[in-house]
C-alpha positions as CSV (number, residue, x, y, z in Angstrom):
1,M,0.0,0.0,0.0
2,A,2.8,2.4,0.8
3,L,4.4,1.8,-2.6
4,L,1.1,2.6,-4.3
5,V,0.7,5.8,-2.3
6,W,4.3,6.8,-3.2
7,D,3.9,5.9,-6.9
8,L,0.6,7.8,-7.5
9,W,0.8,10.7,-5.1
10,A,3.4,11.2,-2.3
11,W,6.5,11.8,-4.5
12,R,4.7,14.9,-5.9
13,L,4.6,16.7,-2.5
14,P,7.1,19.6,-2.3
15,P,9.4,18.3,0.5
16,L,9.6,14.8,-1.0
17,N,9.8,16.1,-4.6
18,R,13.0,18.1,-3.8
19,L,14.6,14.9,-2.6
20,T,13.8,12.8,-5.7
21,R,14.4,15.7,-8.2
22,R,11.8,14.1,-10.4
23,P,9.9,16.8,-12.4
24,R,6.1,16.7,-12.3
25,I,5.2,16.9,-16.0
26,D,1.8,15.2,-16.2
27,G,-1.0,17.0,-18.0
28,L,-1.9,18.6,-21.2
29,W,0.9,20.6,-23.0
30,E,0.6,22.9,-26.0
31,A,3.6,22.3,-28.2
32,T,5.4,23.6,-31.3
33,L,7.7,21.3,-33.3
34,T,10.3,23.0,-35.4
35,P,12.1,20.7,-37.9
36,T,15.7,21.6,-38.8
37,E,16.7,22.6,-42.3
38,E,18.5,19.2,-42.8
39,S,15.3,17.2,-42.1
40,H,14.3,14.8,-44.9
41,I,10.7,16.0,-45.1
42,P,8.9,14.5,-48.2
43,E,7.3,16.6,-50.9
44,G,4.1,18.1,-49.5
45,G,5.1,17.6,-45.9
46,N,4.9,20.2,-43.2
47,R,8.2,22.0,-42.7
48,G,6.9,23.7,-39.6
49,P,6.5,25.1,-37.2
50,I,4.0,22.4,-36.4
51,P,1.4,22.9,-33.7
52,A,0.8,19.9,-31.5
53,Y,-0.7,18.8,-28.1
54,I,1.0,16.4,-25.8
55,V,-0.7,14.5,-23.0
56,I,1.6,13.0,-20.3
57,N,0.4,10.5,-17.8
58,Q,2.9,10.1,-15.0
59,S,3.4,8.3,-11.8
60,Y,6.8,7.9,-10.1
61,W,7.7,4.7,-11.8
62,S,5.7,4.9,-15.0
63,L,5.2,7.5,-17.8
64,H,3.3,7.6,-21.1
65,V,3.6,10.5,-23.6
66,R,0.9,10.9,-26.3
67,Q,1.6,13.6,-29.0
68,M,-1.1,14.7,-31.4
69,T,-0.8,16.8,-34.5
70,V,-3.4,17.4,-37.2
71,E,-1.7,14.7,-39.3
72,S,-0.6,12.0,-36.8
73,G,-0.4,10.7,-33.3
74,S,2.6,9.3,-31.4
75,D,2.8,7.1,-28.3
76,S,5.9,6.5,-26.1
77,K,7.1,2.9,-26.0
78,S,9.8,3.2,-23.4
79,F,11.4,5.9,-21.3
80,F,14.2,6.6,-18.9
81,W,15.2,9.6,-16.7
82,D,18.7,10.9,-16.9
83,R,20.4,13.5,-14.7
84,V,22.7,15.8,-16.5
85,P,25.8,16.7,-14.4
86,G,25.3,20.0,-12.7
87,D,21.5,20.2,-13.3
88,D,19.0,20.2,-10.5
89,V,16.4,18.0,-12.2
90,E,16.2,15.0,-14.4
91,R,15.9,14.8,-18.2
92,L,13.2,12.6,-19.8
93,N,14.3,10.5,-22.7
94,F,11.8,8.3,-24.6
95,L,11.3,6.2,-27.7
96,Y,8.0,6.7,-29.6
97,Q,6.0,5.3,-32.5
98,N,4.3,7.8,-34.8
99,D,1.1,6.6,-36.7
100,P,0.0,9.1,-39.4
101,R,-3.7,9.4,-40.2
102,P,-4.6,7.1,-43.2
103,E,-4.8,10.0,-45.7
104,H,-1.1,11.0,-45.0
105,R,0.5,7.5,-44.9
106,A,1.6,7.5,-48.6
107,R,3.8,10.5,-47.9
108,S,4.4,9.9,-44.2
109,P,4.7,6.2,-43.2
110,R,4.6,4.9,-39.6
111,H,8.0,5.6,-38.0
112,L,10.0,5.5,-34.8
113,G,11.7,8.4,-33.0
114,T,13.4,9.5,-29.9
115,C,12.9,12.6,-27.8
116,S,14.5,14.3,-24.9
117,F,12.8,16.8,-22.7
118,D,14.9,19.2,-20.6
119,T,13.2,20.7,-17.5
120,A,14.6,23.4,-15.4
121,R,12.2,23.1,-12.5
122,L,10.5,20.4,-10.5
123,V,7.1,21.7,-11.6
124,P,7.8,23.3,-14.9
125,Q,5.4,25.5,-16.8
126,S,7.5,25.1,-20.0
127,V,9.8,22.5,-21.4
128,R,12.2,22.4,-24.3
129,G,13.1,19.2,-26.1
130,V,14.7,17.7,-29.2
131,Y,13.6,14.8,-31.4
132,F,15.0,12.6,-34.1
133,T,13.2,10.0,-36.3
134,D,14.2,7.0,-38.3
135,R,12.9,9.0,-41.4
136,Y,15.9,11.3,-40.8
137,T,13.9,14.2,-39.5
138,Q,14.9,16.1,-36.4
139,G,14.1,19.3,-34.6
140,E,13.2,21.1,-31.5
141,M,10.1,21.1,-29.4
142,D,8.8,23.9,-27.2
143,L,6.0,22.9,-24.7
144,R,3.8,25.1,-22.5
145,L,1.7,23.5,-19.8
146,V,-2.0,24.1,-20.3
147,D,-3.4,22.3,-17.3
148,R,-3.3,18.9,-15.5
149,S,-6.1,17.4,-17.6
150,K,-5.6,14.2,-19.5
151,G,-7.5,11.7,-21.7
152,Y,-7.5,13.5,-25.0
153,T,-7.2,11.1,-28.0
154,S,-7.0,13.6,-30.9
155,Y,-5.5,17.0,-31.7
156,Q,-9.0,18.3,-32.3
157,E,-10.2,17.2,-28.9
158,A,-7.3,18.9,-27.1
159,A,-7.7,22.0,-29.2
160,A,-11.3,22.3,-28.3
161,H,-10.5,22.0,-24.6
162,V,-7.8,24.8,-25.0
163,A,-10.3,27.0,-26.9
164,D,-12.9,26.5,-24.1
165,L,-10.3,27.5,-21.5
166,R,-9.3,30.6,-23.5
167,S,-13.0,31.6,-24.0
168,D,-13.6,31.2,-20.2
169,D,-10.5,33.5,-19.6
170,H,-12.0,36.2,-21.8
171,S,-15.6,36.0,-20.3
């Protein structure tokens, strides 16, 4: 029971969180992907910047990253945390599989990639990252925390939630 409490909740508490140095990154993130000039993007492909949403489900010992763009969705397959010497928090590294929507598969087949997220705080509001795919595309990612909500399965669903939040802010 104690391990379950730790895994799901206790590690997030500020005194304990400082001891573990594990950043809390769960929730919905608004993201921008910026491919490099050297990326091998097929004819008709998006050269960026590419808007995306990322949903992160996190406990202390597990993590799942779901990225959604208008054209595709990606799911993490494995991950590890890495502490960079001199940094106060850990870096998240993960392998993912990208599945383009059917209408884009002729130009953009299913592919694998890796990503690293650098966090500067234990409870960051923004995160920077880099990615590389087996299609020889690479680039940078900038993420901004929207809220701690989860469960979005499409770009459109996440975008509708963000639009609702923004309309509530202007009411």
